[in-house]
C-alpha positions in Angstrom: 89.0 49.2 137.4 89.4 51.4 140.6 92.3 53.5 141.5 95.6 51.9 142.0 96.3 51.4 145.6 99.9 52.2 146.9 101.5 49.7 149.3 102.5 51.5 152.4 106.2 51.8 153.0 107.9 49.6 155.4 108.6 52.5 157.8 104.9 53.1 158.1 103.9 49.5 158.4 106.6 49.1 161.2 105.6 52.2 163.0 101.8 51.3 163.0 102.2 47.7 163.7 105.1 47.4 166.0 104.8 50.7 167.9 101.2 51.5 167.7 100.1 47.8 167.6 97.5 48.4 164.8 96.6 45.7 162.5 98.2 45.5 159.3 94.8 46.1 157.8 94.3 49.3 159.9 98.0 50.4 158.9 96.9 49.9 155.2 93.9 51.9 155.7 95.6 54.8 157.3 98.2 54.8 154.5 95.6 54.7 151.7 93.8 57.6 153.4 97.2 59.5 153.4 97.7 58.8 149.7 94.1 60.1 148.7 94.5 63.3 151.0 95.2 66.7 149.6 95.4 68.8 152.8 98.6 70.0 154.0 99.1 68.0 157.2 98.5 64.7 155.4 100.6 65.5 152.5 103.5 66.6 154.8 103.4 63.3 156.7 103.3 61.1 153.6 106.0 63.2 151.9 108.2 62.9 155.2 107.7 59.1 155.4 108.4 58.7 151.6 111.3 60.8 151.9 112.8 58.9 154.9 112.4 55.7 152.9 114.3 57.1 149.8 117.3 58.4 152.0 119.9 56.4 154.0 118.7 55.4 157.3 120.2 56.8 160.5 119.1 56.9 164.0 118.8 60.7 164.2 116.7 60.9 161.1 114.3 58.2 162.4 114.1 59.8 165.8 113.2 63.1 164.1 110.6 61.5 162.0 109.0 59.9 165.0 109.4 62.7 167.4 108.2 65.4 165.2 106.6 64.4 161.9 104.8 61.4 163.5 104.3 62.9 167.0 101.1 62.2 168.9 99.9 65.7 168.3 100.6 65.7 164.6 98.9 62.3 164.2 95.6 63.3 165.9 95.4 66.3 164.0 96.2 64.6 160.6 93.5 62.1 161.5 90.8 64.8 161.9 91.9 66.2 158.7 91.6 62.7 157.1 88.0 62.4 158.5 86.8 65.9 157.6 88.4 65.5 154.0 86.2 62.1 153.7 89.3 59.6 153.4 88.8 58.0 156.7 85.7 56.6 158.4 85.5 57.9 161.9 85.0 54.5 163.5 88.4 53.6 161.8 90.1 56.8 163.0 88.9 56.2 166.5 90.8 53.2 166.6 93.8 54.8 165.3 93.6 57.7 167.9 93.2 55.1 170.7 96.4 53.2 169.5 98.2 56.9 169.5 96.8 57.8 172.9 97.8 54.5 174.5 101.6 55.3 173.6 101.4 59.2 174.7 102.2 60.3 178.1 100.3 63.1 180.0 102.4 65.7 178.3 101.3 64.8 174.8 104.7 63.0 173.9 105.5 59.4 173.1 106.2 57.3 176.2 
């Protein structure tokens, strides 16, 4: 029996599928890599998403999560860490980076 897979929280699924337009499968793969990761950037993102799920939802809190924790710069750096740590295949990670970059303006912020 393999390790138990953690279901991605609804915020993660919504962010990845609705905003980044990734498939549910790619969203799940990214979350599974986050749950296996031990490096600080990935752990910080996972913790922030799980904390946001556990706390009352407010527009300001969601804006902070998306603008800061899930910023394009943070996601691309974390993606690199996940590849280096061996939790995300480069070909899969490339699709994720493409999705992030499609939604990023020339200044590195969300459009």
